[in-house]
C-alpha positions, 0 to 999 in steps of 0.5 A: 385881559391885561398882561398883569392879570395874565401873570397873576392868574396862576397864583390866584388859581393856586390860592383858590384851590386851597379853599376847595374841598375835593369834590369842588376841585374837578369843577375848578380845574375844568373851568380854569382849563376853559377860561385860561386854555389848557387840556383836561383829558379823562379817558372813557371806555367809549372814547379812545385816548393815547393813555389810560391816565387822566391828564391835566395841562394848564399854565404850562404844567402837566399833571397825570394820574390814574384818577382825576383826584390823582391827576389834580394832586400831581398837577398841584405838586408840579405847579409848586415845584415849578414855582407857578405864580411865585408860590412855593410849598 
């Protein structure tokens, strides 16, 4: 992957999210975490974690919430505030 592709990937991902319904967002984030490197932590009753919150960390931006939907919304807002990919709200 070239440097220009790496630089444009976060912007492309943010634009892609705008086209998805709520049901597809979790899959999109899980796939992007795998492809781009990041973390997607969903606590379960059988797996001990350090928090009860869902946490998504991708492209240097972290989102947290009490559900996957809340963590995704928090990540998207944080990415916009950080001007990730050169895109603003």
